[in-house]
N, C-alpha and C positions, 0 to 999 in steps of 0.2 A: 362891368354889367352890359347886357346886349338886349337891344330891342328886336322885335320880330322883323326880320329883313324881308325886302321883296322877294317874290318867288322867281327864281331864275332856273330851277332845276326841275320843278313840277311838270309833269306830263300828264295830259288829259287825253283819254282814250275811251272810246266805246268799242271794246275789243269783244270778240266772239271766242269761245274756247278753241277754236281752229287758229292756225297761224294767220296773222293779219299785219298788214304794214303798220309800224310804229308811228305815232303822231309826232308833230312837232312840239317843242317845249311850250307848255302854258304859262300864264301869268296870272297873278292875283286879279280877281274880277272874272276869271272864266268860270264855267259852270262848276259850283261846289267849292272853289278854292278861295278862301279868306285870307289867309296868311301863311307864312313859311319863313323860317329862320334857324339858325344854329344858336344852341344855349350859350356857346363860348367860340370865339375863332380858334382854329387849330392851332396858331402861333401863340395863344395865350391858354392852352389846355393845361389843366393841373398835373396830368400824367402823359406819358408818351402814347398810351394806349387806352381806349375806353370801348365799352360794349355793354349789351343786355339793359336796355332802358326800361323803366316803368314810371307811370304818371299817375296822380289822383287828384281829386279836387277836394279842398278843404274849405272851412268857413271863409278864410282870409286869402283863398287863391290857390294857384296849382302848385304841385310839389312834384319833382322828378327825381330819379335816382338811377344810378348805374355803377358797374364796377370799372375801376380804373388802376392802371399800374404800368410797369414796363411792357409786358406782353400778358395775354390771357394765360392763367397756369402759373405765372410767376409769384414768388413769395410775398412781394410787396403790393400785389393787387388788393385794394381796399374798396370800401363802399363809399360813394359821393352822393350828395344831395345838393340841388338848387331849388329855390323858391322863386315864384313869379307873383309879382304884386298887382298885376293887370297891365303893367307898363314894361316891366324889366324882369329878366331873370338875373338873380342874385349870384355873386361869385361863389362857384362850387367849394363845398366844405367836406372834409372826410369825417365821417360819423361812425364808421366801424372798421376794425381791421382783424387779421387772423392770428395776432400775437397770442401765443399760449404761454411763453416765458421767455426769458431773456436769451435762450438758446434756441427756442422753437417758434416758427411761424409759419402759417399755412395761407395760401391764396383764399380770398373771398370771390363768391360767385353769385350771379342771378338775383338781385335785389327786386322785391315784390311790395310795393305800396298798397295798402287797403284802409279805407276810413269806414268802420262800422257805423251803424245808425246811432248807437250808444256805446261810448267808450273813446279812448285815445287814438290817435293815427298809429297804425301798425306798419313796421318795416320789417318784412322777412328776408332772409338771405341765407346763403350757404357757405360753409367753410370746410376746408379739406384738401388734400393733395390732388383730387380728380374727382369727376362726377360719379365714378362708381364708388368712391369711399368717402364722399362729403357727409355732412350732417346739417341740420336745419337750426337756425338761431333767430330770435326775435327780439325786437327792441320797440319801443313805444315812445310817442311824443304827445305832450299835453298843450302844446302851443303851436300847432299846425306845422310842425317841421322845423321849428327854430332850434329846439333843443332835444336831445334824446337820452334815454335810459341806456344803461350797459346792454350789449346784446346777451342773451340767455339762451342756452342750449334748449331745443324742444324736447328732447329725452328720446327714448327707445320704444319701439313696438315689436311685438313677437312676429308679425306677419311680414314687415319690411326690414326690420333693423333700425336704423336711425330714423326718427322722424325728419321729414324734409320741409314741411310747410309747402305753400304754392311753389311749385318748381321754376316757373317763369311767368306765368300769366296770373292776373288778378283772382281773388276769390269771389264768390257771390254770396250774399246773405239771404237765408230762405226765409219763408213766412214765420216760422217758428223761432227765429233768431239764431239759428245754426249758421256758422261760418263754414262754407263748404269751399275747401282748397283744393284746386286741381293740381295733381302731382304725378311724379312719375320716377322710376328707379332704373339704374342702368347696371346693377352688379350681377343680375341673373337674366341679362336679356333686357331690352326696352320694353318696359312695360307701364301701363297707366294705372294709378290709383287715386284714391281721394283720402284727404285727411280733414276731419269735422271737429269743430269745436263750438261748444255752447257757452263758454264762459271766458272768451277772448285769450285763449291759448294756454289756460291752466291745465285742461284736461283734454285729451284727444281721443277720437275714435278712427279707425282705418277702414276703408270701404274698398274692396278689390284686393289685388289687381284684377283689372277687367278683361285683359287680353293675356295670352301666353308668351308673347314675344317672338312667335315663330312665324305665322301667316304674315302679320304686321309687326315690325319693330317700331313702336310708336312711344312718343314721350311729349312733354310740354303741352298738355291740353289746355284749351281755353273753354270756358263754360258759356252757353247760350241758354235763354230761358224762353218758355212758351206759357201759354195759358194752362191752368189747372195743374201747374206743379211741374210740368214735364220740363226736361232738360236735354240738352246736347252738347257733346264735347267735339271739338275739332282739333286734330293733334299732327304734330310733325312726325314723319316717318322716314325710314330707310328705303321705302318702296317707291320713291319718286312721286307719290300723291299724298294729298291730305287726307288723313283718315277721320271717321266719325263713329259715334256710338250715341244711343239715346236711352233716356230712363223716364219712367212715369213717377218717380218718387227721390230720385238721387241716391237711392240704396241699392236698386237692382238695375244693372245695365245690360243692354242687349249686345250682340256680336259687333265686333268692330268691322266697318266695311270701309272701301274706297269711296271717296268723293269724286267728282269730276275735275277737281283742281289740281294742278301739279305741285310739287314740293321737291326743292333741291336738297332735301336733308337740312332744312333750316327752320327757325322758329317763326310761328305766326301768332296772332292774337286777334281775337273777335269780341264783339259786343252786340247786344241786342238794343236796337233803337227804340225810341219812345214811341215811334209810330208802328212798332211791330216787326219792322223789318231786320234782318241779320246783315251784319257787315264784318268782313274779315280783311285783314291787312296781311299780305303774304307776298312771296317771291313766285311770279307766275312763269316759272320756268322749270324744266326738270334738272337743270344743272347750273351752277353758279348762283351769285348773290348780287349781280349788277342791275336787276330788274325788280323793283318793288311796286306792288300794286294793290288796289282796293276792288273788292267785289260785293255785291249786293245780292240778297235772296230774301224771297217771300217765305219760304217754307224750310230752309235749310238743306234743301235737296238741289234744286236747280239754282246755279250761281251765275251772275252776269259780271264779268269784269268791267269796270266803268272809269277807272282811273289809274294811271301809271305815275306814282309818285317819282320814281327814279329810272332811268336807263341810260348808264354810262359805265365808264371803267371804274373799278373799286367795288367795294362792299357797302350794301345798303340792307340792313338786315335786323332781325330780332325787333320787330315792332311792338309797341304797346298802345292800345287805343281805349278811349273812355268817351261817353258823352255827359257833357256837364250839364248843370241845371238850366242853363240857358238855352239848352238844345243843340249847343255846337259839338262837333265831334273833335277830339284832339288826338293826334297821333304823334308818338316820338320814336325814333329809331337810331341804330348805328349808322353814323356817317363817315365811312371810310376808316372807321377805328380811330378817327382823329378827332371827332366831336359828336354831339347829340343834335339831331334835328327834330324841330317841333313844327307840324303843320296843323293848320286849323281848317276844318271843312264845315260847310252849311249842308246838312243832310237834305234840305229842300231841293239843292241843286244836284243832288246825285241821283240821276234817273237811268 
């Protein structure tokens, strides 16, 4: 087990979108930074490589998940989970793998945790030989992530083929109880769509794709919420920018456009804070994954980079971000493909 360690790699910055000198490393106690640490030390990692974290709050504490194995895409890659009891992260446990039969096994990919208002904890993931050929599966837990059901395939859809569930980032639960899963596909270009369920994954409807994959090749959307039911997605793209689209109802979406934020073809995640501000975690660079940042916006249009989480050799990527009931912001992300890092922020200190 591991406690949250003192912050030695967090960097604090009031960056503008133009190039600016990078700041010195910050420490716990600097504006907005409450805690930082690894879920497990690299020399005690359960697998040689890990990636694609997700985090959720349950009644008994935080739960995190990721995929791990020899290397991304290898057949031994499976889904791992760790639980936090308020003091410690538990030893990681394998909860799903891609074993089809004694002779056939596929890698697992991109877990996504979600706790609906009513119902068990949900863990979505993907299984298959590659992102263009994978399919979605779902398993649930009735004890806050201690034990899990067997993963069940989500099924097929005439619009997109295999149902995939949320592709990387967490769903949102709408006012009518619909769980709206931000998703995307790669088999006919990079296109964003949504998969919606009103019965905890028993049946599904598909919205989109909302882009044609030509002007913007975009995947891995995250959903932001606004008053009166308005929604916005922020997406990874091949065009070196974070892209966005908006909707008044979650069903009809406007054109996909570029934001002012750079993107090195790497995953992002975002969350709507209780104070109404929008927060994104992303790599603030057009190339590479050695720089990981946090930006804030009042309207989802103008963004202010305010915090540099990492600026070092190695990969720091695929963040997940939530705000817990006590108001704190929790971020997990890939740490050099060797561990998962967990950072806790006080949004009142993010100016």
